[in-house]
N, CA and C atoms of all chains as a GROMACS GRO file, in nm:
protein
  642
    1MET      N    1  10.182   4.133   5.018
    1MET     CA    2  10.212   4.167   5.108
    1MET      C    3  10.312   4.242   5.138
    2TYR      N    4  10.422   4.309   5.082
    2TYR     CA    5  10.475   4.394   5.142
    2TYR      C    6  10.430   4.536   5.157
    3LEU      N    7  10.358   4.516   5.058
    3LEU     CA    8  10.264   4.699   5.067
    3LEU      C    9  10.174   4.692   5.205
    4VAL      N   10  10.133   4.589   5.199
    4VAL     CA   11  10.070   4.563   5.345
    4VAL      C   12  10.113   4.663   5.480
    5LEU      N   13  10.277   4.523   5.509
    5LEU     CA   14  10.357   4.565   5.566
    5LEU      C   15  10.440   4.749   5.597
    6MET      N   16  10.404   4.768   5.441
    6MET     CA   17  10.499   4.889   5.426
    6MET      C   18  10.317   5.032   5.444
    7SER      N   19  10.258   4.973   5.486
    7SER     CA   20  10.109   5.088   5.517
    7SER      C   21  10.083   5.036   5.665
    8ARG      N   22  10.122   4.924   5.743
    8ARG     CA   23  10.139   4.944   5.837
    8ARG      C   24  10.239   4.989   5.902
    9SER      N   25  10.341   4.945   5.860
    9SER     CA   26  10.452   5.067   5.922
    9SER      C   27  10.453   5.238   5.917
   10VAL      N   28  10.380   5.286   5.812
   10VAL     CA   29  10.421   5.411   5.761
   10VAL      C   30  10.278   5.381   5.894
   11LEU      N   31  10.181   5.383   5.875
   11LEU     CA   32   9.982   5.432   5.969
   11LEU      C   33  10.100   5.416   6.133
   12LEU      N   34  10.229   5.351   6.183
   12LEU     CA   35  10.266   5.305   6.328
   12LEU      C   36  10.365   5.442   6.348
   13ALA      N   37  10.465   5.466   6.234
   13ALA     CA   38  10.476   5.559   6.249
   13ALA      C   39  10.404   5.746   6.240
   14ILE      N   40  10.275   5.768   6.159
   14ILE     CA   41  10.188   5.877   6.173
   14ILE      C   42  10.093   5.911   6.375
   15LEU      N   43  10.127   5.737   6.379
   15LEU     CA   44  10.086   5.755   6.515
   15LEU      C   45  10.184   5.796   6.638
   16VAL      N   46  10.290   5.743   6.612
   16VAL     CA   47  10.389   5.767   6.673
   16VAL      C   48  10.457   5.956   6.710
   17SER      N   49  10.448   5.991   6.546
   17SER     CA   50  10.487   6.131   6.576
   17SER      C   51  10.366   6.253   6.628
   18LEU      N   52  10.208   6.157   6.594
   18LEU     CA   53  10.084   6.232   6.663
   18LEU      C   54  10.098   6.246   6.807
   19LEU      N   55  10.178   6.138   6.897
   19LEU     CA   56  10.187   6.069   7.070
   19LEU      C   57  10.190   6.201   7.100
   20PRO      N   58  10.316   6.330   7.062
   20PRO     CA   59  10.337   6.450   7.124
   20PRO      C   60  10.205   6.509   7.172
   21ILE      N   61  10.105   6.586   7.007
   21ILE     CA   62  10.066   6.617   7.000
   21ILE      C   63   9.929   6.586   7.068
   22MET      N   64   9.891   6.453   7.049
   22MET     CA   65   9.772   6.430   7.178
   22MET      C   66   9.840   6.493   7.298
   23VAL      N   67   9.937   6.438   7.343
   23VAL     CA   68   9.933   6.459   7.506
   23VAL      C   69   9.968   6.581   7.554
   24ALA      N   70  10.018   6.663   7.450
   24ALA     CA   71  10.000   6.812   7.450
   24ALA      C   72   9.816   6.883   7.456
   25ALA      N   73   9.690   6.841   7.351
   25ALA     CA   74   9.623   6.837   7.395
   25ALA      C   75   9.557   6.791   7.492
   26GLN      N   76   9.622   6.714   7.591
   26GLN     CA   77   9.456   6.681   7.723
   26GLN      C   78   9.528   6.755   7.801
   27GLY      N   79   9.607   6.897   7.816
   27GLY     CA   80   9.671   7.008   7.853
   27GLY      C   81   9.692   6.943   7.957
   28LYS      N   82   9.743   7.058   8.079
   28LYS     CA   83   9.732   7.023   8.290
   28LYS      C   84   9.649   7.008   8.250
   29PRO      N   85   9.609   6.899   8.379
   29PRO     CA   86   9.573   6.857   8.489
   29PRO      C   87   9.480   7.004   8.608
   30TYR      N   88   9.348   6.927   8.580
   30TYR     CA   89   9.306   7.060   8.668
   30TYR      C   90   9.310   7.067   8.765
   31PRO      N   91   9.399   7.181   8.900
   31PRO     CA   92   9.429   7.183   9.037
   31PRO      C   93   9.373   7.139   9.097
   32LYS      N   94   9.438   7.130   9.176
   32LYS     CA   95   9.343   7.052   9.336
   32LYS      C   96   9.404   7.172   9.444
   33PRO      N   97   9.279   7.176   9.514
   33PRO     CA   98   9.237   7.296   9.622
   33PRO      C   99   9.417   7.305   9.722
   34GLN      N  100   9.436   7.389   9.754
   34GLN     CA  101   9.571   7.404   9.841
   34GLN      C  102   9.516   7.386   9.962
   35VAL      N  103   9.413   7.420   9.973
   35VAL     CA  104   9.342   7.371  10.144
   35VAL      C  105   9.281   7.263  10.147
   36PRO      N  106   9.240   7.162  10.170
   36PRO     CA  107   9.140   7.118  10.190
   36PRO      C  108   9.070   7.062  10.233
   37SER      N  109   8.940   7.014  10.218
   37SER     CA  110   8.805   7.048  10.242
   37SER      C  111   8.841   7.023  10.466
   38ALA      N  112   8.764   7.131  10.485
   38ALA     CA  113   8.734   7.124  10.622
   38ALA      C  114   8.646   7.084  10.719
   39SER      N  115   8.564   7.055  10.672
   39SER     CA  116   8.424   7.052  10.729
   39SER      C  117   8.394   7.056  10.821
   40GLY      N  118   8.245   7.112  10.895
   40GLY     CA  119   8.257   7.110  11.057
   40GLY      C  120   8.374   7.249  11.094
   41LYS      N  121   8.501   7.279  10.956
   41LYS     CA  122   8.585   7.346  11.052
   41LYS      C  123   8.506   7.479  11.087
   42PRO      N  124   8.504   7.591  11.113
   42PRO     CA  125   8.484   7.758  11.095
   42PRO      C  126   8.584   7.775  10.971
   43ILE      N  127   8.493   7.823  10.891
   43ILE     CA  128   8.523   7.907  10.768
   43ILE      C  129   8.635   8.068  10.781
   44PRO      N  130   8.738   8.094  10.740
   44PRO     CA  131   8.770   8.234  10.721
   44PRO      C  132   8.751   8.344  10.750
   45ASP      N  133   8.686   8.454  10.742
   45ASP     CA  134   8.621   8.546  10.730
   45ASP      C  135   8.708   8.647  10.648
   46PHE      N  136   8.643   8.757  10.623
   46PHE     CA  137   8.714   8.778  10.448
   46PHE      C  138   8.616   8.933  10.448
   47THR      N  139   8.699   9.034  10.408
   47THR     CA  140   8.596   9.194  10.322
   47THR      C  141   8.623   9.196  10.155
   48LEU      N  142   8.608   9.148  10.101
   48LEU     CA  143   8.521   9.219  10.014
   48LEU      C  144   8.477   9.290   9.888
   49LYS      N  145   8.502   9.378   9.794
   49LYS     CA  146   8.414   9.489   9.775
   49LYS      C  147   8.315   9.407   9.604
   50ASP      N  148   8.194   9.462   9.697
   50ASP     CA  149   8.055   9.376   9.573
   50ASP      C  150   8.125   9.480   9.460
   51ARG      N  151   7.979   9.417   9.372
   51ARG     CA  152   8.026   9.507   9.242
   51ARG      C  153   7.993   9.623   9.210
   52SER      N  154   7.980   9.709   9.292
   52SER     CA  155   7.884   9.805   9.332
   52SER      C  156   7.975   9.922   9.417
   53GLY      N  157   8.131   9.846   9.509
   53GLY     CA  158   8.230   9.894   9.561
   53GLY      C  159   8.191   9.883   9.674
   54LYS      N  160   8.114   9.872   9.751
   54LYS     CA  161   8.015   9.869   9.893
   54LYS      C  162   8.091   9.746   9.928
   55ARG      N  163   8.168   9.761  10.046
   55ARG     CA  164   8.280   9.657  10.131
   55ARG      C  165   8.171   9.531  10.143
   56PHE      N  166   8.268   9.402  10.167
   56PHE     CA  167   8.123   9.286  10.216
   56PHE      C  168   8.180   9.190  10.280
   57ASN      N  169   8.146   9.192  10.426
   57ASN     CA  170   8.222   9.084  10.497
   57ASN      C  171   8.157   8.932  10.512
   58LEU      N  172   8.227   8.863  10.531
   58LEU     CA  173   8.186   8.725  10.513
   58LEU      C  174   8.097   8.728  10.679
   59SER      N  175   8.164   8.804  10.782
   59SER     CA  176   8.133   8.779  10.872
   59SER      C  177   7.986   8.824  10.928
   60SER      N  178   7.917   8.964  10.853
   60SER     CA  179   7.813   8.948  10.875
   60SER      C  180   7.658   8.903  10.800
   61GLN      N  181   7.735   8.802  10.783
   61GLN     CA  182   7.624   8.695  10.753
   61GLN      C  183   7.532   8.549  10.863
   62ARG      N  184   7.670   8.555  11.038
   62ARG     CA  185   7.688   8.538  11.016
   62ARG      C  186   7.534   8.478  11.094
   63GLY      N  187   7.457   8.325  11.154
   63GLY     CA  188   7.351   8.315  11.219
   63GLY      C  189   7.227   8.255  11.074
   64LYS      N  190   7.321   8.283  10.933
   64LYS     CA  191   7.252   8.228  10.802
   64LYS      C  192   7.341   8.164  10.745
   65CYS      N  193   7.257   8.086  10.652
   65CYS     CA  194   7.370   7.961  10.591
   65CYS      C  195   7.436   8.053  10.488
   66VAL      N  196   7.539   8.009  10.412
   66VAL     CA  197   7.592   8.118  10.329
   66VAL      C  198   7.578   7.986  10.162
   67LEU      N  199   7.561   8.011  10.054
   67LEU     CA  200   7.641   7.932   9.909
   67LEU      C  201   7.723   8.011   9.903
   68LEU      N  202   7.831   7.968   9.895
   68LEU     CA  203   7.967   8.119   9.824
   68LEU      C  204   8.046   8.024   9.736
   69TYR      N  205   8.044   8.034   9.607
   69TYR     CA  206   7.988   8.022   9.487
   69TYR      C  207   8.168   8.005   9.446
   70PHE      N  208   8.243   8.028   9.422
   70PHE     CA  209   8.378   8.064   9.323
   70PHE      C  210   8.372   8.034   9.122
   71TYR      N  211   8.344   8.092   9.069
   71TYR     CA  212   8.345   8.123   8.931
   71TYR      C  213   8.445   8.153   8.840
   72ARG      N  214   8.477   8.143   8.721
   72ARG     CA  215   8.628   8.113   8.652
   72ARG      C  216   8.593   8.250   8.661
   73GLY      N  217   8.487   8.374   8.600
   73GLY     CA  218   8.520   8.510   8.528
   73GLY      C  219   8.594   8.506   8.430
   74TYR      N  220   8.618   8.622   8.399
   74TYR     CA  221   8.667   8.667   8.260
   74TYR      C  222   8.512   8.646   8.144
   75TRP      N  223   8.388   8.642   8.224
   75TRP     CA  224   8.312   8.674   8.086
   75TRP      C  225   8.247   8.812   7.988
   76MET      N  226   7.928   7.997   8.458
   76MET     CA  227   7.797   8.004   8.407
   76MET      C  228   7.624   7.948   8.407
   77ALA      N  229   7.616   7.877   8.396
   77ALA     CA  230   7.447   7.836   8.403
   77ALA      C  231   7.400   7.762   8.560
   78GLN      N  232   7.549   7.775   8.616
   78GLN     CA  233   7.498   7.788   8.707
   78GLN      C  234   7.441   7.898   8.777
   79LEU      N  235   7.465   7.998   8.788
   79LEU     CA  236   7.467   8.146   8.838
   79LEU      C  237   7.364   8.183   8.777
   80ARG      N  238   7.251   8.128   8.655
   80ARG     CA  239   7.169   8.179   8.664
   80ARG      C  240   7.120   8.103   8.714
   81GLU      N  241   7.074   7.932   8.744
   81GLU     CA  242   6.981   7.929   8.778
   81GLU      C  243   7.015   7.982   8.958
   82PHE      N  244   7.153   8.002   9.003
   82PHE     CA  245   7.115   8.078   9.149
   82PHE      C  246   7.004   8.189   9.081
   83ALA      N  247   7.012   8.210   9.019
   83ALA     CA  248   6.936   8.377   8.970
   83ALA      C  249   6.758   8.333   8.970
   84GLN      N  250   6.749   8.200   8.906
   84GLN     CA  251   6.615   8.200   8.795
   84GLN      C  252   6.519   8.131   8.959
   85ARG      N  253   6.616   8.027   9.073
   85ARG     CA  254   6.611   7.993   9.150
   85ARG      C  255   6.637   8.066   9.297
   86SER      N  256   6.607   8.171   9.290
   86SER     CA  257   6.692   8.257   9.372
   86SER      C  258   6.539   8.220   9.525
   87SER      N  259   6.394   8.245   9.506
   87SER     CA  260   6.342   8.216   9.580
   87SER      C  261   6.344   8.117   9.620
   88GLU      N  262   6.351   8.001   9.609
   88GLU     CA  263   6.371   7.890   9.708
   88GLU      C  264   6.502   7.878   9.802
   89PHE      N  265   6.573   7.973   9.781
   89PHE     CA  266   6.714   7.989   9.833
   89PHE      C  267   6.642   8.104  10.028
   90ASP      N  268   6.569   8.213   9.894
   90ASP     CA  269   6.543   8.309  10.018
   90ASP      C  270   6.454   8.193  10.100
   91LYS      N  271   6.378   8.164  10.059
   91LYS     CA  272   6.271   8.049  10.138
   91LYS      C  273   6.414   7.944  10.274
   92LEU      N  274   6.511   7.928  10.268
   92LEU     CA  275   6.503   7.870  10.299
   92LEU      C  276   6.669   7.972  10.388
   93GLY      N  277   6.638   8.083  10.382
   93GLY     CA  278   6.682   8.190  10.442
   93GLY      C  279   6.872   8.174  10.377
   94VAL      N  280   6.877   8.110  10.303
   94VAL     CA  281   7.045   8.134  10.241
   94VAL      C  282   7.183   8.253  10.150
   95SER      N  283   7.211   8.285  10.199
   95SER     CA  284   7.280   8.460  10.064
   95SER      C  285   7.302   8.342  10.021
   96VAL      N  286   7.288   8.390   9.871
   96VAL     CA  287   7.359   8.320   9.796
   96VAL      C  288   7.539   8.449   9.757
   97ILE      N  289   7.632   8.427   9.709
   97ILE     CA  290   7.738   8.468   9.691
   97ILE      C  291   7.826   8.410   9.582
   98ALA      N  292   7.817   8.519   9.547
   98ALA     CA  293   7.913   8.422   9.393
   98ALA      C  294   8.105   8.523   9.390
   99LEU      N  295   8.138   8.483   9.392
   99LEU     CA  296   8.254   8.550   9.403
   99LEU      C  297   8.367   8.471   9.264
  100SER      N  298   8.480   8.608   9.214
  100SER     CA  299   8.560   8.532   9.107
  100SER      C  300   8.662   8.646   9.103
  101VAL      N  301   8.785   8.674   9.049
  101VAL     CA  302   8.851   8.744   8.988
  101VAL      C  303   8.884   8.827   8.914
  102ASP      N  304   8.709   8.854   8.823
  102ASP     CA  305   8.631   9.001   8.743
  102ASP      C  306   8.705   9.142   8.825
  103ASP      N  307   8.706   9.237   8.787
  103ASP     CA  308   8.718   9.359   8.815
  103ASP      C  309   8.525   9.396   8.857
  104GLN      N  310   8.554   9.517   8.939
  104GLN     CA  311   8.462   9.542   8.981
  104GLN      C  312   8.317   9.538   8.865
  105GLN      N  313   8.392   9.621   8.744
  105GLN     CA  314   8.330   9.644   8.613
  105GLN      C  315   8.264   9.464   8.578
  106HIS      N  316   8.332   9.455   8.556
  106HIS     CA  317   8.270   9.265   8.528
  106HIS      C  318   8.162   9.244   8.592
  107ALA      N  319   8.196   9.227   8.716
  107ALA     CA  320   8.085   9.156   8.857
  107ALA      C  321   7.954   9.244   8.823
  108HIS      N  322   7.957   9.376   8.820
  108HIS     CA  323   7.842   9.447   8.797
  108HIS      C  324   7.769   9.337   8.646
  109LYS      N  325   7.868   9.367   8.572
  109LYS     CA  326   7.796   9.332   8.442
  109LYS      C  327   7.701   9.164   8.461
  110VAL      N  328   7.760   9.073   8.570
  110VAL     CA  329   7.735   8.956   8.593
  110VAL      C  330   7.607   9.003   8.662
  111TRP      N  331   7.619   9.044   8.749
  111TRP     CA  332   7.482   9.118   8.884
  111TRP      C  333   7.394   9.100   8.784
  112GLU      N  334   7.393   9.211   8.717
  112GLU     CA  335   7.340   9.253   8.600
  112GLU      C  336   7.256   9.183   8.521
  113GLY      N  337   7.356   9.129   8.446
  113GLY     CA  338   7.286   9.061   8.381
  113GLY      C  339   7.243   8.855   8.392
  114ILE      N  340   7.331   8.803   8.439
  114ILE     CA  341   7.322   8.696   8.460
  114ILE      C  342   7.284   8.668   8.581
  115ALA      N  343   7.324   8.765   8.657
  115ALA     CA  344   7.284   8.714   8.844
  115ALA      C  345   7.117   8.798   8.850
  116GLN      N  346   7.078   8.845   8.744
  116GLN     CA  347   6.946   8.895   8.734
  116GLN      C  348   6.947   9.016   8.882
  117ARG      N  349   7.108   9.048   8.953
  117ARG     CA  350   7.034   9.159   9.084
  117ARG      C  351   7.001   9.056   9.163
  118LYS      N  352   7.014   8.969   9.169
  118LYS     CA  353   6.914   8.846   9.281
  118LYS      C  354   7.007   8.782   9.403
  119PHE      N  355   7.139   8.816   9.349
  119PHE     CA  356   7.233   8.781   9.522
  119PHE      C  357   7.414   8.878   9.464
  120THR      N  358   7.431   8.894   9.568
  120THR     CA  359   7.533   8.931   9.619
  120THR      C  360   7.686   8.851   9.441
  121VAL      N  361   7.698   8.971   9.407
  121VAL     CA  362   7.810   8.970   9.353
  121VAL      C  363   7.984   8.987   9.404
  122LEU      N  364   8.052   8.911   9.433
  122LEU     CA  365   8.181   9.010   9.514
  122LEU      C  366   8.297   9.027   9.427
  123SER      N  367   8.417   9.055   9.378
  123SER     CA  368   8.528   9.127   9.299
  123SER      C  369   8.628   9.065   9.343
  124ASP      N  370   8.700   8.988   9.332
  124ASP     CA  371   8.821   8.976   9.410
  124ASP      C  372   8.900   8.939   9.316
  125PRO      N  373   9.024   9.062   9.220
  125PRO     CA  374   9.046   9.066   9.120
  125PRO      C  375   9.221   9.024   9.122
  126ALA      N  376   9.287   9.050   9.244
  126ALA     CA  377   9.394   9.003   9.375
  126ALA      C  378   9.411   8.876   9.411
  127ALA      N  379   9.319   8.830   9.356
  127ALA     CA  380   9.300   8.694   9.427
  127ALA      C  381   9.267   8.669   9.555
  128LYS      N  382   9.283   8.774   9.633
  128LYS     CA  383   9.322   8.759   9.742
  128LYS      C  384   9.219   8.637   9.902
  129VAL      N  385   9.133   8.658   9.887
  129VAL     CA  386   9.016   8.559   9.881
  129VAL      C  387   9.083   8.404   9.853
  130ILE      N  388   9.025   8.428   9.732
  130ILE     CA  389   9.055   8.259   9.660
  130ILE      C  390   9.219   8.180   9.688
  131LYS      N  391   9.240   8.303   9.711
  131LYS     CA  392   9.473   8.219   9.740
  131LYS      C  393   9.392   8.146   9.962
  132GLN      N  394   9.321   8.246   9.953
  132GLN     CA  395   9.337   8.260  10.108
  132GLN      C  396   9.222   8.168  10.148
  133TYR      N  397   9.108   8.051  10.057
  133TYR     CA  398   9.096   7.984  10.015
  133TYR      C  399   9.112   7.820  10.019
  134GLY      N  400   9.260   7.863   9.938
  134GLY     CA  401   9.317   7.750   9.857
  134GLY      C  402   9.223   7.676   9.736
  135LEU      N  403   9.189   7.842   9.672
  135LEU     CA  404   9.133   7.791   9.508
  135LEU      C  405   9.139   7.839   9.461
  136LEU      N  406   9.328   7.908   9.441
  136LEU     CA  407   9.338   7.920   9.273
  136LEU      C  408   9.388   7.855   9.163
  137HIS      N  409   9.347   7.869   9.052
  137HIS     CA  410   9.385   7.794   8.960
  137HIS      C  411   9.454   7.898   8.906
  138ALA      N  412   9.617   7.860   8.926
  138ALA     CA  413   9.732   7.991   8.881
  138ALA      C  414   9.725   7.920   8.713
  139GLU      N  415   9.716   8.081   8.630
  139GLU     CA  416   9.716   8.134   8.480
  139GLU      C  417   9.613   7.989   8.425
  140GLY      N  418   9.537   7.991   8.488
  140GLY     CA  419   9.392   7.912   8.437
  140GLY      C  420   9.319   7.982   8.286
  141HIS      N  421   9.329   8.086   8.292
  141HIS     CA  422   9.319   8.131   8.190
  141HIS      C  423   9.361   8.296   8.122
  142GLY      N  424   9.392   8.173   7.967
  142GLY     CA  425   9.529   8.314   7.867
  142GLY      C  426   9.647   8.376   7.961
  143GLY      N  427   9.668   8.236   8.107
  143GLY     CA  428   9.798   8.241   8.172
  143GLY      C  429   9.773   8.380   8.290
  144GLU      N  430   9.642   8.407   8.313
  144GLU     CA  431   9.606   8.490   8.398
  144GLU      C  432   9.497   8.351   8.514
  145ASP      N  433   9.518   8.464   8.654
  145ASP     CA  434   9.482   8.278   8.749
  145ASP      C  435   9.347   8.399   8.765
  146ILE      N  436   9.314   8.268   8.849
  146ILE     CA  437   9.142   8.261   8.827
  146ILE      C  438   9.121   8.138   8.970
  147ALA      N  439   8.997   8.153   8.960
  147ALA     CA  440   8.960   8.036   9.061
  147ALA      C  441   8.915   7.893   9.039
  148ILE      N  442   8.901   7.794   9.135
  148ILE     CA  443   8.893   7.688   9.122
  148ILE      C  444   8.750   7.704   9.127
  149ARG      N  445   8.671   7.632   9.028
  149ARG     CA  446   8.525   7.650   9.028
  149ARG      C  447   8.518   7.530   9.222
  150THR      N  448   8.413   7.582   9.262
  150THR     CA  449   8.366   7.556   9.393
  150THR      C  450   8.273   7.582   9.443
  151THR      N  451   8.202   7.526   9.565
  151THR     CA  452   8.096   7.577   9.600
  151THR      C  453   8.083   7.533   9.720
  152LEU      N  454   8.035   7.576   9.807
  152LEU     CA  455   8.098   7.603   9.947
  152LEU      C  456   7.956   7.673  10.042
  153LEU      N  457   7.998   7.552  10.134
  153LEU     CA  458   7.817   7.574  10.208
  153LEU      C  459   7.856   7.641  10.307
  154ILE      N  460   7.816   7.688  10.422
  154ILE     CA  461   7.853   7.737  10.486
  154ILE      C  462   7.725   7.726  10.628
  155ASP      N  463   7.737   7.664  10.706
  155ASP     CA  464   7.640   7.677  10.820
  155ASP      C  465   7.548   7.845  10.904
  156PRO      N  466   7.483   7.789  10.952
  156PRO     CA  467   7.483   7.954  11.025
  156PRO      C  468   7.621   7.966  11.092
  157LYS      N  469   7.698   7.926  11.161
  157LYS     CA  470   7.747   7.895  11.308
  157LYS      C  471   7.860   8.015  11.214
  158GLY      N  472   7.863   7.978  11.082
  158GLY     CA  473   8.017   8.003  11.028
  158GLY      C  474   8.097   7.925  10.979
  159GLN      N  475   8.069   7.787  10.988
  159GLN     CA  476   8.185   7.667  11.002
  159GLN      C  477   8.089   7.579  10.848
  160GLU      N  478   8.194   7.541  10.785
  160GLU     CA  479   8.218   7.418  10.691
  160GLU      C  480   8.091   7.313  10.642
  161ALA      N  481   8.006   7.362  10.605
  161ALA     CA  482   7.917   7.202  10.614
  161ALA      C  483   7.927   7.126  10.463
  162TRP      N  484   7.982   7.207  10.364
  162TRP     CA  485   7.979   7.111  10.264
  162TRP      C  486   8.025   7.178  10.140
  163ARG      N  487   8.142   7.123  10.043
  163ARG     CA  488   8.150   7.166   9.976
  163ARG      C  489   8.150   7.104   9.887
  164ARG      N  490   8.240   7.089   9.723
  164ARG     CA  491   8.249   7.024   9.606
  164ARG      C  492   8.307   7.152   9.505
  165VAL      N  493   8.443   7.071   9.476
  165VAL     CA  494   8.492   7.138   9.357
  165VAL      C  495   8.510   7.006   9.233
  166SER      N  496   8.461   7.123   9.161
  166SER     CA  497   8.415   7.132   9.017
  166SER      C  498   8.502   7.139   8.899
  167GLU      N  499   8.620   6.976   8.913
  167GLU     CA  500   8.713   6.932   8.716
  167GLU      C  501   8.639   6.966   8.638
  168SER      N  502   8.488   6.978   8.654
  168SER     CA  503   8.431   6.968   8.455
  168SER      C  504   8.336   7.116   8.472
  169VAL      N  505   8.276   7.132   8.362
  169VAL     CA  506   8.045   7.146   8.378
  169VAL      C  507   8.002   7.081   8.375
  170PRO      N  508   7.974   6.930   8.369
  170PRO     CA  509   7.934   6.866   8.422
  170PRO      C  510   7.901   6.796   8.561
  171ASP      N  511   8.057   6.852   8.613
  171ASP     CA  512   8.092   6.837   8.784
  171ASP      C  513   8.011   6.938   8.899
  172ILE      N  514   7.972   7.043   8.845
  172ILE     CA  515   7.877   7.167   8.867
  172ILE      C  516   7.746   7.115   8.943
  173PRO      N  517   7.723   7.106   9.058
  173PRO     CA  518   7.636   7.069   9.197
  173PRO      C  519   7.572   7.196   9.083
  174THR      N  520   7.395   7.091   9.044
  174THR     CA  521   7.256   7.159   9.036
  174THR      C  522   7.188   7.225   9.150
  175ALA      N  523   7.119   7.330   9.113
  175ALA     CA  524   7.014   7.406   9.258
  175ALA      C  525   6.932   7.299   9.299
  176ASP      N  526   6.926   7.133   9.313
  176ASP     CA  527   6.826   7.032   9.341
  176ASP      C  528   6.899   6.952   9.423
  177GLU      N  529   6.997   6.991   9.398
  177GLU     CA  530   7.167   6.927   9.500
  177GLU      C  531   7.213   6.988   9.621
  178ILE      N  532   7.204   7.090   9.566
  178ILE     CA  533   7.200   7.197   9.689
  178ILE      C  534   7.171   7.249   9.778
  179LEU      N  535   7.025   7.299   9.727
  179LEU     CA  536   6.906   7.289   9.800
  179LEU      C  537   6.847   7.169   9.877
  180GLN      N  538   6.856   7.040   9.836
  180GLN     CA  539   6.919   6.885   9.940
  180GLN      C  540   7.005   6.931  10.036
  181ARG      N  541   7.131   7.011  10.022
  181ARG     CA  542   7.212   7.031  10.051
  181ARG      C  543   7.201   7.096  10.197
  182ILE      N  544   7.153   7.245  10.157
  182ILE     CA  545   7.090   7.295  10.250
  182ILE      C  546   7.065   7.263  10.384
  183LYS      N  547   6.935   7.189  10.292
  183LYS     CA  548   6.848   7.114  10.384
  183LYS      C  549   6.900   7.013  10.481
  184GLN      N  550   6.977   6.926  10.433
  184GLN     CA  551   7.076   6.861  10.537
  184GLN      C  552   7.120   6.976  10.674
  185ALA      N  553   7.168   7.046  10.639
  185ALA     CA  554   7.289   7.112  10.682
  185ALA      C  555   7.174   7.185  10.751
  186GLN      N  556   7.077   7.207  10.767
  186GLN     CA  557   6.923   7.282  10.833
  186GLN      C  558   6.883   7.183  10.956
  187GLY      N  559   6.942   7.041  10.909
  187GLY     CA  560   6.828   6.953  10.963
  187GLY      C  561   6.690   6.976  10.912
  188GLN      N  562   6.678   6.980  10.818
  188GLN     CA  563   6.493   6.921  10.759
  188GLN      C  564   6.521   6.839  10.686
  189VAL      N  565   6.601   6.760  10.672
  189VAL     CA  566   6.546   6.656  10.650
  189VAL      C  567   6.641   6.533  10.740
  190GLY      N  568   6.548   6.496  10.753
  190GLY     CA  569   6.582   6.347  10.894
  190GLY      C  570   6.506   6.194  10.855
  191GLY      N  571   6.518   6.126  10.954
  191GLY     CA  572   6.471   5.948  10.917
  191GLY      C  573   6.471   5.877  10.782
  192VAL      N  574   6.387   5.883  10.742
  192VAL     CA  575   6.367   5.820  10.643
  192VAL      C  576   6.369   5.918  10.455
  193GLY      N  577   6.301   6.028  10.474
  193GLY     CA  578   6.324   6.157  10.405
  193GLY      C  579   6.495   6.168  10.400
  194ARG      N  580   6.542   6.179  10.522
  194ARG     CA  581   6.696   6.205  10.480
  194ARG      C  582   6.727   6.024  10.390
  195ARG      N  583   6.697   5.982  10.511
  195ARG     CA  584   6.798   5.877  10.321
  195ARG      C  585   6.713   5.902  10.190
  196GLN      N  586   6.645   5.886  10.173
  196GLN     CA  587   6.587   5.910  10.067
  196GLN      C  588   6.656   6.051   9.942
  197ALA      N  589   6.671   6.126  10.043
  197ALA     CA  590   6.779   6.222  10.023
  197ALA      C  591   6.884   6.169   9.947
  198GLU      N  592   7.011   6.165  10.054
  198GLU     CA  593   7.115   6.064  10.043
  198GLU      C  594   7.072   5.985   9.921
  199ARG      N  595   6.998   5.930   9.849
  199ARG     CA  596   6.994   5.795   9.776
  199ARG      C  597   6.965   5.874   9.661
  200SER      N  598   6.939   6.082   9.626
  200SER     CA  599   6.907   6.138   9.550
  200SER      C  600   7.041   6.170   9.482
  201LEU      N  601   7.058   6.218   9.678
  201LEU     CA  602   7.185   6.317   9.596
  201LEU      C  603   7.321   6.212   9.580
  202GLN      N  604   7.334   6.083   9.619
  202GLN     CA  605   7.400   5.924   9.533
  202GLN      C  606   7.424   5.956   9.367
  203LYS      N  607   7.281   5.976   9.326
  203LYS     CA  608   7.268   5.982   9.244
  203LYS      C  609   7.233   6.120   9.124
  204THR      N  610   7.281   6.205   9.174
  204THR     CA  611   7.275   6.355   9.086
  204THR      C  612   7.424   6.376   9.087
  205GLU      N  613   7.529   6.300   9.176
  205GLU     CA  614   7.706   6.303   9.131
  205GLU      C  615   7.717   6.175   9.023
  206THR      N  616   7.800   6.365   8.959
  206THR     CA  617   7.854   6.310   8.817
  206THR      C  618   7.964   6.292   8.784
  207PRO      N  619   8.026   6.163   8.686
  207PRO     CA  620   8.167   6.162   8.734
  207PRO      C  621   8.185   6.266   8.576
  208THR      N  622   8.341   6.310   8.647
  208THR     CA  623   8.412   6.363   8.608
  208THR      C  624   8.442   6.347   8.464
  209LEU      N  625   8.415   6.441   8.374
  209LEU     CA  626   8.448   6.379   8.185
  209LEU      C  627   8.546   6.521   8.172
  210ARG      N  628   8.648   6.452   8.124
  210ARG     CA  629   8.761   6.511   8.077
  210ARG      C  630   8.744   6.615   8.006
  211GLN      N  631   8.624   6.560   7.858
  211GLN     CA  632   8.637   6.609   7.747
  211GLN      C  633   8.551   6.738   7.806
  212PHE      N  634   8.529   6.771   7.878
  212PHE     CA  635   8.381   6.872   7.897
  212PHE      C  636   8.510   7.018   7.983
  213ARG      N  637   8.543   6.923   7.966
  213ARG     CA  638   8.684   7.033   8.003
  213ARG      C  639   8.673   7.157   7.973
  214HIS      N  640   8.744   7.280   8.054
  214HIS     CA  641   8.687   7.413   7.942
  214HIS      C  642   8.785   7.528   8.078
   0.00000   0.00000   0.00000
């Protein structure tokens, strides 16, 4: 009986000591967009360089559907 | 990554619908070129936003999201021909990234190509493709 109680206490102590590690492993929550979704609202125009250094304006695509995909990068 | 590959593999379907596919990240020009040449198979535009200027403008900054470096929040944004937002999906996890099938359906909806019974079927199909957010797949 004493041994059972001891082993339970040890197990509990191990679990409690591991709790901060388990919480840390969860990491930061994935961030929410800083600007809410605005369905039906105009999308801001922008100019960026493409992979060849050529300037690209979003407004040049007006009249077409555009699929804009933001990816993580660093590959 | 898999999403960009799928866009490249199905580029003819996006072309048929008259859709410009544009991928954007904080990668510098050199990395963006590698992505364009390799993963994107030269099928669509790859933009470089190393200062995260546009990413911040769109409110999609994942601050210190990659080893202390800022990156973009994974987002698929559909813009209609008038330049207005038609639909977006912010994907917390890889399984939550929309498939090309779902995106093509959304495009057809935005272009008004799906109506009546077809529209209801498409909506049901889209509901089925909604995937739960799985924390364990985060990366």
